[in-house]
N, C-alpha and C positions, 0 to 999 in steps of 0.2 A: 430569474435572476443571474446576469452576467457576471466575467471573472472581475472587473472590477467592483461592482456593486458587491459580490462576496469579499472582496478583500478591502471595503472600505467598512462591510459591517464586523468582520475579523478584528479590525483595528481599534471599533469602537467596544467590542464586548471583551476582548484581550484584558484589558485593564480591571475591568469589573470582575471577571470571571477569578482571576486571581486573590482576590481580597474576599470574596463571600467563601459563606460557609459549605458545609459540604451537600444540605439540601437546597441551597440555592443553587449550588453548582449545576446540581441534577436537572433542575428546571431550566438553567440556561442551558445547558449541554442540549437536552431534548429540543429546545427551542431552535437552536446554532443547526442543530440535524436537520430539523425539519424545514428551517428557511432556506438553509444552502444546497442540502441533498448530500451531504457528506455523510460515508460511513461512522459510525460512531466513533470506532477505533482512530480513525484517521482524525478527527476532530478533536478527540482527547489528546493524542500526540500533538497537534500544532499550537491545541491551547495552552499546554503544561510546556510547552518547547520554548524559543529565545521569542523575544519582543521582535512584532513587525519591523522589516526593515534593518532587523540586526540578526546577523547568521553566526551560528557559532563559528569558532577557530578550529578546525578540525588540524592535528598535524599530520605532515604529508611522510607518509611510508615508506622509507628507504629502507633497501636491501644492499646489503651489503656484497660486496665482490668476491664470490666465491675460486672463482676460479683466473689466476693471473697471467699476463702475457706469457711467461715459459712455458705452462702447462700445455696453453694454447699451441705454442709456436714448435711442441714436442709432438702433439696430438696433429696437427697438420701435417708436419713431417714423415710421421706415421701412414695418414689417410693418403698421401701422394704416394708415398712409399708401396702401398699394397694396392695401387689402381683405384683408387676413389672408391671405395667400397659403400655401401651404404651402412646406417649407423649401428642398425642392429649388429652386421657381418663385422663391423668396426669394433665395438663391444667385444664379440666376442674373439676376435683375433688378438686381441690387448693382451691376456694372459700368456698365450702361447708366445707370443713376439716379444715379452718382457724381457727372458735373459739378453736378448741382444738389443732392445732398446735400453738396458741399462746400461750395456757397456759402451754404447754409443753415444748417449747423450749425457751420461753420466749423473743420474738421477739420484737426487735426495730423497730419504723416506718419505718427507709428505708430499710432494712433487708425484711420485710414485704412488701414494696409496690416492691421490686426487684423481690420479691418471685411471687408476682401477673402478674409482667409484663414479665417476661420472657417467650420466644416464645418455641413452640414446637420443631422445628427444632435444638433451641440452646440447649434444654431440651436431645435432642438423640447425640447429640456432646459432650455434658459434661457428659452423662453417658454411653457413646458408649464402654469404657473398661467393666464396669460392666456387661453390657449386654452380652456381649462374655462370662460369666462366668456361664449363666443360660439357656445355651442351652441344650436340651434333647432331645432323639430322643422317637416316641413314634408306640407303637405295639399294637394289640388286638387279640384277641381269639375266633371268633364266628363260629357257624355251620348253613350252611343255611338249612331252612327249607321250605317241600317242599307240606305240608297239608295245603288244603284251598287257595292256592294262584289264582285257579281262581274263589273264590269270593271274594278277596280283589283287589282293583282300584291299577292300578299302577299311580304313580304321577311323570310324568316328566317335567310339565310345572314348569317355575319359581312362587315363592312364590309372591303372590299380594293381601295380605288381610288387612284390613283397622280396622281391630278389634281383641282386645286378645280372645285367647282359641286354636287358632291353633297351634299344638306342633311337636315339632320333637323328638322322643325317641331312646334311645340307651343304651347297656349295655357294662360294661367296666370290664375287664377281671381283677383281682388280683391273678394269678396262680404262679407267680414268672417263674421260669424258666421249669417248669413243669406242665402239663396239666393233669395230674393223679389225682383222687378223687375228691375231695369235697372241693370247694374254695368260695372266697367271690367274688360278684360283686358288681359294684356300678349302678344302674337302674338314668341315666339321662336324664331330659324330661325340653325342654326350649320352651319358646314360640315365635313365628317368628315377632308379632308384638312389644311387649315388652321388649323382649330379658330377661323374668323374668326365671330364671333357679332354678330348684328343683333336687335333689337326695336323694337318699336311699340305705342303703347297704343289700346285699342279699347274703345267705348263697348257692350257686347254684342258677342254674336259673328254677327251677321249672315255671311251668306255672302256678298252682296256687298262688304261693309267686310273681311271677312279677305283675299278677292281683290286690292282696290287696295292695301291693305295689302303685299301680297307683289309686287304691282305695283313700288311704291315702293322697297321692300328690294331686289329684282332691279337697279335703276338705281345703286343706293349700293354695291354691293356692285363690288370692283375686280375682279373675275372673271365669267366668264357663268355665270347658274345652268342647271344642267344637271339636276339631280333634285331633287325633296323626297319625302320620306318622313314620314308622320304617322301618328298613333293611328288609331281609328276614330270619332272625333268628326262629327258632323254639321258641324260648321263646315269640314270639310275633304273628308268623304265627300258630295258634292253636283256638282250639273250645271256649276254658275258655275265652280267651281275646275279639273273635269276640261277645261272648254272651253278656259279660259284655257291652261293647260297645253299643251294641243292646238297652240295658236297660236302660243305661245312655244319650242315643241319642249321640254318640258321633261316628264323621265320620274316618273310620279306612281305610288309605291307605297305600303303602309299595312302597320302591325307584326298582329299576331295579337291578339283580342280579350284583355284582361285579362292581359297578357304585358308587362309594365313594361319588361323588359330586352330588348325589341327597340327601344327607343329611348331605349339609356343615355346617350347622348352628349348629347340634347337635356335629359333629365332631370338632368342634372348643372348644365345652365347654366340649369335652372329655378330652382335653388338658389343658384346663386356670381351670376348677373347679376339675378336679380328677386328673389326671396325675402329674400336676406340685405341687400337694400338697403332694400326698401318692406313686408318683413314681411307682417302676414296684416291689416293692417287694411283698410274697406271704403271705396271710391272707388267714386263712385256719379252724380257731376257730370259735365258737358262741361271746366269749368274743371280740375279735378283729373287729366282724360286729356290736356289740352291740356299741361298743365305735366309731364306725365309724358313727352310727345313733346319736348316742349321738353330734356329731359334726354336721352333716348332718343337722338335725331337729332343731338345735338352733343358735348358734352363726355364722356359715357357710354361713347359708340362709340370716341371717341379714345381715352381713357384704357384701357380694356378689350383693345383690339386693336392698340394702337402700343406700350405700354410694360408690357403685364403678361403676363409668359410661362407657358407651360403647357408638359406633358408630355404623350406620347402613350404608348399599350401598346403595344409591339412586339409580344410573344410571350408565353406562359405555361407554364413548367416544372414537371413535376410532379416533385417530392425527395421520395420517402417518401411519407408522408401527406400534404404540404404541398404549396401551391401556390405557385410563387415567380414572380413578374411582373415581367418586363425592360420598362424604358421607354426612350425615347429622351431626348437631351440637351433641356434647356427652352429652347422657344424663344417669340417671340412670335408672334401671328397675320400678323401683317405680314411679319415675317422670314421665316416659310413660304412665302407667297406671293408675294415675292421668289426664293424659293429655286426654286419650282415655275416658274418662267420661264413661266408662262402668264397671268400679271395683266395688265389693264388701263394699257399705260404710261402714259398721261395721268395718271390717279387716283394711281397708284404716286408717280410725280412730285411731285405735290401733298400728299400724305401724307408723302412720305419729307422733304420741307421742314417740314410739321407736327410731324413727331415731332424734327426737330433745332432748332427753334425754340421749341417750348411747353416749360414747365415742368411736369411732373406734382404739382409740390406746389400749384401754383398753378390748379389746374381748380376751379371753381364748384360743385363734385358737394353739399359738406356743406350749402349755402346753398339750393338748389335742392329737395333733399332736404327741409330743412325747410319750405320752400314746400308740398312737396305733403303732407306729414305735417299741415299746418296744412287741409286741402282734406277731411281724410279724414272720415267718417261716423262719430264716436265712439261714440253708441249703439248702433252695432252692428258694432262691432269686438270681437273677443277679448276684451281686456283690460277693456275697459267692464262687458263682459257677467260677466267671472270677479269684478266686483269688485262687482257686485250681487248676486251669488250668494252670495258668501259674507257680503255684510250682511245679507241676508235668514235668513242659517242662523244667523249671531249673534242678530239678531232672536227666532228661533223658539228657541232655547238659553236665552235669557234671559226668556224669557215676553211678549216685546213684538212687535207685529208692526206693521211702520212702511209697507207697501203697499196698505193700503187708505185709502178716501176721500181725503180731504184730501192724506194723506200720501203718495199714490202720484205724485203729478205731483213734488213733492219727490224722491222714492227715484230717479225715473226722471233725474234731473239730477246724480246723483252720477257725472259720467266723469271717469277718470283721464287723467294725462299720456299723450302720444303713444307709439308704438313709438320704442323708443331707437334713434338712430342707430348703425350700424356704422363709423362713421366717427369717432364721437366717445366720450369715455370715459363722461361721463352725460350726462344731458338737462339739465343747467341750464349745465355750463359746455363751452366750445366746445375742441374739439381744439386744440392747438398748430398742428397741421397744417390749414390753412384751403382748399381748393380754390377759389382766384381767378384766374381766367383772362380775360383780354379777348379777347374774339372777333376772328378775322382774317378778315375778309371779301375784304382783297385778294388773298389766296393763292387765290381762286377755289375754295374749296372749297364745292359744293353740298350745304346742311343740308336 
C-alpha cells in the first residue's frame, strides 16, 4: 500500500476508532497496523491525535533577550582592547580586568553581573560577525642551514616539562613582497610551561645579532633559560649560538626539516604576537627596528604576559572518528610563573607591582604601532603591489598602458594606506580604547 492509500485508509478509520469501545479499538488497531505496516505506538499516536488535515497549533517558543546592546558594546570593546582573544581566554581575563572596566565604562551592578556570567559559547555567537573581519594569512621567509646539524640533536617527542625555562625560538620576516636586500626580523621566543613570550627586532638575521638578542632576552625572563628549540635556519644552526648555549649551560635542540608542527608553540605566537600587530609590511631601516624594539621591550611584553590569559592543551581523547582536545583553565603567563614557584623573586615582585598599578586600557600600544607603520617601506609592501597590479590589469583591459615612459614614474607613486591596526576599527578613526601608559621607571623594571 502506497502513502496515498495509507492516508485514505487512515481518514476512514479515524472517526470509527474514536467512537469505538476498548475491545473494538484493540481489533481496529491490530488491523490498522497489519494493513499499513506502522509501528503500534506510532499508530496509537496518530489515531489519538488531531483529525486528518488538521494540525494542532503549537505556540512558538520565544526566548527573551538575555544580553542587551550595552553589555555587548562593553564586551566588544574589551575584546578589541585585549587583542581579540579566544572566548575562553576572554572569559578568564574579565575578572582580572574588572577594576579598570568598571572605571572606564561606568558599569551598573546589573551589567557587571551579566558580563561576568556570560558564557564563552555565547561570546562566540555574539562576536561571530566581528571575528570574520579579523582573518589574515601567514607567510614566512627562512633559509635552511646545514652547518652543525649533526652536532645539534633533533627533538621529535612532545614537550612534557614541569618547570619553566625550556623554550622554542623562531624568526618572523618583515620583508614585504621582496626578499632582496636587508630588512627587519622579529626574534620570537616562548616558554613551553608558562607560555611567557619575549620578542626583539633585528635588522638582518646575522648570527652575532641573533645571539646578542637571545642574551638580552635571557636577562629579561623571570626564570632561568634552560633550553632552546629552533628550526633548521642558519641563524640558529651556527657556531656562535652553540658556543653561547654551552657557556650558559642551555640545551640546544632543533626540529625536523620541513616539519612546522615540531615548533607548533612558537608558530602560534608568531601570529598572535607579531603578524597580528605588525602585518606583512616591509621594515628595512634602523629607525623602524628601533621603534619595534621600543614596543617589544616595554608595553607589549607587559600587556601580553601580565594581562592576557591563555590555555594549554592537556591531552587529546579519541571519540569515535573525532579527536577531542582537553585544555586547562585560562591563566596569564605571569600567573603560571608564580604557580611554578621557580621564578626569580626580585623580578616577580616588580612585575606583580606593575600588574597591580598599570591600567591595561592605557598602554600606548596603538600609538607606537602607528609610528612603526609610518616607517614601513610602502613600495615593497603587499598592499602596494596588489594595487599596482590591479591598476595595470585595468589599463590592459581598457586598452591603455600607463606604466611606460614618463607614466612609469607616476604609476610607481600609487601607494595605498598602511596595514590596518588590529586595535582600531578602521584606518581613519581611532578606537575608543587608546593604550596610553606613563612609564614607571621608579619601580625599577629594566627595559
